[in-house]
C-alpha positions in Angstrom: -3.4 22.6 -20.3 -1.9 20.5 -23.2 -5.4 18.9 -23.7 -7.0 22.4 -24.1 -4.3 23.5 -26.5 -4.6 20.3 -28.7 -8.4 20.6 -28.7 -8.2 24.2 -29.8 -5.8 23.3 -32.6 -8.1 20.4 -33.7 -11.0 22.8 -33.8 -9.0 25.3 -35.9 -8.0 22.5 -38.3 -11.6 21.4 -38.6 -12.7 24.9 -39.5 -9.9 25.1 -42.1 -11.0 21.8 -43.6 -14.6 22.9 -43.8 -13.6 26.1 -45.5 -11.5 24.3 -48.0 -14.3 21.9 -48.8 -16.7 24.8 -49.3 -14.2 26.5 -51.6 -13.8 23.2 -53.5 -17.5 22.8 -54.0 -17.8 26.4 -55.1 -15.0 26.0 -57.6 -16.5 22.7 -59.0 -19.8 24.5 -59.5 -18.1 27.4 -61.2 -16.1 25.0 -63.4 -19.3 23.2 -64.5 -21.0 26.5 -65.4 -18.0 27.6 -67.4 -17.8 24.3 -69.2 -21.4 24.7 -70.2 -20.8 28.2 -71.4 -17.8 27.2 -73.4 -19.7 24.4 -75.0 -22.5 26.8 -76.0 -20.0 29.3 -77.4 -18.2 26.6 -79.4 -21.4 25.2 -80.9 -21.6 24.9 -84.7 -25.1 26.6 -84.8 -23.9 29.6 -82.9 -20.7 30.0 -85.0 -22.8 29.7 -88.2 -25.1 32.5 -86.9 -22.2 34.8 -86.0 -20.6 34.1 -89.4 -23.8 35.0 -91.2 -24.1 38.3 -89.2 -20.5 39.1 -90.3 -21.5 38.3 -93.9 -19.0 35.4 -94.1 -19.5 32.5 -96.4 -17.7 29.4 -97.6 -14.8 30.2 -100.0 -15.4 29.7 -103.7 -11.7 29.5 -104.6 -8.7 28.0 -102.9 -5.1 29.0 -103.3 -2.0 27.0 -102.5 1.1 28.9 -101.4 4.5 27.3 -101.2 7.1 28.9 -99.0 10.9 28.6 -99.5 12.7 26.4 -97.0 14.1 28.4 -94.1 17.8 29.2 -94.3 19.9 27.2 -91.8 22.0 29.2 -89.4 25.6 28.1 -89.3 26.4 26.2 -86.1 28.8 28.1 -83.8 32.3 26.9 -83.9 34.0 25.3 -80.9 36.4 28.1 -80.7 33.6 30.6 -80.1 32.3 28.3 -77.3 35.7 28.2 -75.6 36.1 32.0 -76.0 32.8 32.4 -74.3 33.9 30.2 -71.4 37.1 32.1 -71.2 35.1 35.3 -70.8 33.2 33.9 -68.0 36.3 33.1 -66.0 37.9 36.5 -66.6 40.6 35.4 -69.1 41.6 38.0 -71.6 
C-alpha cells in the first residue's frame, strides 16, 4: 500500500515538474519576443520617424535655468522626540 501511495505521489510530482518546465519555456519565448519588440520600439530610426510625424525638430536655441537652493527644514528638537515617546506610552 505504501509503495502505491509513493508511486502516485512521484507521478504527481513528475506532472508538476513537466508543467513548470512548459511554463518556463513559454515564458522564455515570450520574454525573447518582448525583448525584440522593445529593441525595435527603441530604435533611433523609428524614433526619428515618429518625431518627424509630430513635426519635431532639433532645438535652435538652448536656455539655462538656475534654481535657488532648497530651504533646509529645521531638525526636530530632542524635546519633541521625547514628547512623542511620552505620547506613545500614555503619559500626559
